[in-house]
C-alpha positions, 0 to 999 in steps of 0.5 A: 202946283198941279201936274198935267200930262201933255200928249202929241201922237204921229202914226209912228211915234207919240211924245208924252211930258209931264209938266207942273203948272200953277193952279188956273193954268188953261190948256193951251198955256199948259202946252206952251210951257211943256216945251212940246212945240219946240221938240215936235216941229209938226205941231202948228202953235198958231193952230192948236186943237186940243183935248182933255181925256179925249174930249176936245176943249177950248183953248182957255179951259182950266186944267186939273191936277192930272189931266191928260192934255192931247194936241190933235192933228189936223184931219187929212181927209173930210170923214163925209166925202171919204165915206161918199167916195168908199159908197161909190166904189161899192156901188160900182163894184156891186157890193151896194144896191145902185138905187138904196146904197144898201146890200144888194137883193139876189132874185131867185136863190137863197143866200 
């Protein structure tokens, strides 16, 4: 048997469970065996995204003794779309050049 930790975090709380599993256990099996899914209704057991020590892994990844298995929540916003909206807002507010998207250049005075 090996010992692994299964963790799930929300913006205002986190749960961490230690579980003993047989060698050769997959990350998905360790999560299911930990019982964390029953304790955290926010987790969708049919759509798991897992990581081990901050690196995304496949559900079938075999875990090692001492691994920290992290259950990731889905993104609430597309990062590229969010950045595009911030850039457009900066252009509208004059904090970015409308042509290049970089910092606007002031002509005349020193900054």
